[in-house]
N, C-alpha and C positions, 0 to 999 in steps of 0.2 A: 097972074093967072097960072103961071108955072108953079108958084109956091102952093097954091090951093090944090093943084093936081098932085103934087108930091105928098101933101098931108093926107089927101084922100087915098092915095096908093098905099101909104104906111098903115092907115087904119084898116084897109082892106086885107093887107097881109096879116095883121094881128088877128082879124076875125077868121082868116082862112086857116091859120095854124094855132089854134088855142091849145092844142094838146102838146105842143113842144115844150112847154114849161113843166118843170118837175113838180108833181103833186105829192107832197110828203104823206098825206093821208092815204093816197092810193098806194104809195110805196110800202108803207107799214101794213096796209091791208093785204098786199100781195105776200109780204113775208109771213103774216099771220095765217093766211090760207095755206101756205106751203110749210108751215112750222114742223109738221111731222116728217116731211122729206128732209128738212135741215137737221132735225134731231136724229133721224135714222142714220144719215150719212155721217154726221159728227160722231155718233156713238160707234159706228163701224170703224171709222178711222182711229178713234181713241183706243178701241179694243185692239186694233191691229198694231198701233204704236206701242201699247203696253206689252203685247205679246212679243213684238220684235225686240223691245228693250230687254225683256226678261230672257230672251233666247241668246243674247250676246254675253259672252263670258267676261268676267272681271279681268281687266288689264292693269298691271302694276308698272310703274316707271321709277327707275333708279337714276339719279343724276350725280355726276362728279364734276366739280368746278376746278378747272385747271388754269394755271398761270404759266406763261412761257418761262423756261429756265434761262438764266443769264448765259448768253453765248459768248464765252471768253476764249474758246479754244483757238489758239493761234492769233488772238487779237493783237497783242502788242508787237510780237515779232512779225505778224502779217503786215502791220502798218509800216514797219521799218524795211522789210525785205520783200514787200509785195511785188515790186517791179522785177527784181532779180528772180524771184520764184516763178513769175510768169514766163520769163525768158528761159528758165530751166524746165518749163513744162509742168510746174507743180502749183497747185492752188492751196495756199495756207491761210487765206483770209476767209475763214468760215463765219459768215454772218449769222448771229443767233436769230435775228428776225426772219431771215429767209429760211433758216432751218425749221422754224416753227411753222411757217406757211407750208413748207414741203411735208412736214410731219402730219399736218392736218389733212392734206390731200391724200397722203399715203394711207392714213387711217381709214379713209373711205374708198380706197382703191380696190379693184377686183382681186388683184394678186394677194394683197395683204389679208383681205377678208376671207378669201378661199383658204389660205394657209391657217388663219385663225380658227375657222370653223372645224377644219380637220384636226388641228393640233389639240383642241380641247374636246373633240369628239361630240360636236353639237349637231351632227347631221340628223339623227333621229329626233332629237329634242325640237329641232326647227320644223321638220317636215312630217312627222308621224305621230304627234301627240293629240289626245282628245281633250285632256284637262289636267290640272294639277291637284293631286291629292294632298290637301292641307294637313290632315291628321298624320299621314305617313311620310309627308314631305318628299314625295317622289312623283314622277310623271306617270300618267295613265296613257298607254299607247293604243292607237288604232291598229288592232292586229290584222285587219284586212290589208293594211299598208305595210306594217313592219312587225316582226316577231322579235322582241328583245331577248328571249331565251336563246334562240338560234342565231340571232343577228342576221336574219334573212329578210329581204324585201319581197313583197307580194308582186303579183302580176296583174295587169289590167285586162279589160275585155279583149283587147287586141293581142294579148299574149306577151306584151312588152313589160319589162321590169319597171316597177314603180320607184326604183332607186333614183333619187334626184341627181341631176348633173351639177357641176360647179356653177353653171349659169343660174340654175334654179335656186341654189343655196344663197348666192350673193343677192339675187333679186329679192328673195324672201327676207333676208336679213336687213338689207338696206331699206326695203319698202315698208316693212312692218315692225321693225325692232330698233334700228339704229338712227340716232339723230345727233348731229354735231353742229353746234351753233356758236358763232364767235361774236362777242360784244365789241363792236367797232370803237366804242368810246375808250375802253380800258384794255382791250386785247385779251380779256379772259375768254376761255373756251369752255362750254358746257357739253359734256358727252352724256347722252341719255340713251338708255336701253329700256324698251318695253317688253313685257312678257306676261303670260298668264301666271307665272310663278314669281312671287316677290323675291324669293331666294335666288332664282336664276337671273333676274333683272340686276340684282346687286353684284352677283359673281361675274356676270358677263361684262359689266361696266368696269369692274376692277381688272379683269383680265385684259380688256382692251387698252386701258391706260398703261398697264405694265408691259404689254407686248409692244406697243408703239415705241415706248422708251427703249426697250431692248432692241427693237428692230433698227432704230436710228443710231443707237450706240454701236451695234455691230457693223452697220454700214460705214460709219465714220472711222471706226478702227480698221476696217478692211481697206478703206481708201488711204488712211494714213500709213498703214504698213506697206501698201503698194508704193506709196511715195517714198518711203524710207528706202525700200529696195532699189527703186529707180535712182535716188540720189546717191546711194552707196556705189552703184555701178558707175555713175558719172564721176564720182570722187576718185575712183580707181583709174579712170581714163585721163585725168588731168594732172599736170605737174606744176601748174601755176598756183603759187601760194595764196594769192588773193582769192581765186576761185575756190580753192580748197576751204578757205575760211568761210566763204559764203555757203558752201555745201554743208559744212559742219553746223552752221547756224540753222539752216533749213532742216537738217536731220534732227537737231535739238527741238525745233518747233513741232515737227511731226511726232517725235517721241513724247513730247509734252501732251499733245493731243490724245495719244493712246493712254497715257497715265491718267489724265483727267476724265476721260471717258470711262475707264475702269473704276475710278474712284467715286463717280457720281451715280447714286442709285436712281434718282429721277433725272434722266439725262436731258430730255427735251421739255417735258411738262412736269411742273411741280403741282402736287395735289393740294389745293387750298381747302376744299370741302369734299371729303371722300364719300363714295356711294355707301348708302345704308339700306337695309332691308325695308322697303316701303310698307307702312302699316295701313295705308288707305289706297284704294284703287284710283287710278287716274281716268279711267273710262270703263264702260260707257256712261254717259250722263243720262241715266234712265228717265229722270223727271223731265229733263229738257226734251228728250225724244218724244215722250208722251204728250207734252204740251204742244210741241210743233205739229205732231200728227193730228191732235184735236183741232188746232187752228186751221190746218189745211182742210180737214173735213168740213168744218163750219163754212169756210169760204167757198168750197166746192158746192156745198148744199145751197148756199145763197145764190150762187151763180146758176145752178140748175133751176131753182125756183123762178128766177127772173127770166131765164130763157123760155121756160115753160109758159109763163104768163105772157111773154112777148109773142110767142107763137099763137097762143089762144086768142089774143086780142086781134089777130089778123094783120098786125103791122109788119110781120115778117113776110107776108105774101105780096107779090107784085100787083100794082093797081091795074085794073082792066077797064077798057073804054067801051 
């Protein structure tokens, strides 16, 4: 008796809710009735996507592939005299791998980039340009922001100067131009710079590689010369022959560091593949932007048509008793 009641209840539920099943013919009919809405919205989105894609300027990217230079400064003597050097307060065991890691972080540091931008006079090129004149190979400046003839910055509506701060410069350079990527498998590092000027993209990449090598070289030379001075002072203070010999060897190691640093042109990074002037833009992907905008418009149109049909059918209204 209970089984018959269950079967009867199931049949009653099927009769009570016949519309819960998806009717493909009704679905296509709904789409066909709202075809003009779908076409209109898709067309609007497609036109908007094309307009947006065309409004974006061409961006070029230059890449330099770098390999860590062999870190041999103080390597052999550092292994032999590392303990004695530590006792003397001197670090002669300069690890090339650690130096590469430090150089990579320095390359992206606020202090280094601020100095880099000002040294190469990139402030106006970063913050006040409208476009790159390909025929004349020079920047076109927004004169409401910056006047290249007088080297003067404009003022905003609040009367404040539009001249960017160091914070603004580094934020713009790191956020929109610089990229440093390390290949974990082989240790290679790719330094990339994006710019509306293909020439600037190549030049800035070359300058970055050169400057980081010079920066790390100068830092190591400064540290080594400070160590030499310290060791010479300690040498003058001792009369023990054994300690004097140790100090002489440490001084020799630091002197060798200075000599090798001055002799190596590519001190931290060796250029495997130098940056060249890019012939093709890297972005924007205008075709992709237009396709995505068209697809979004189509999906939105279909969604609106279904919502419209759902409301018209009365299913969206609460049942009344």
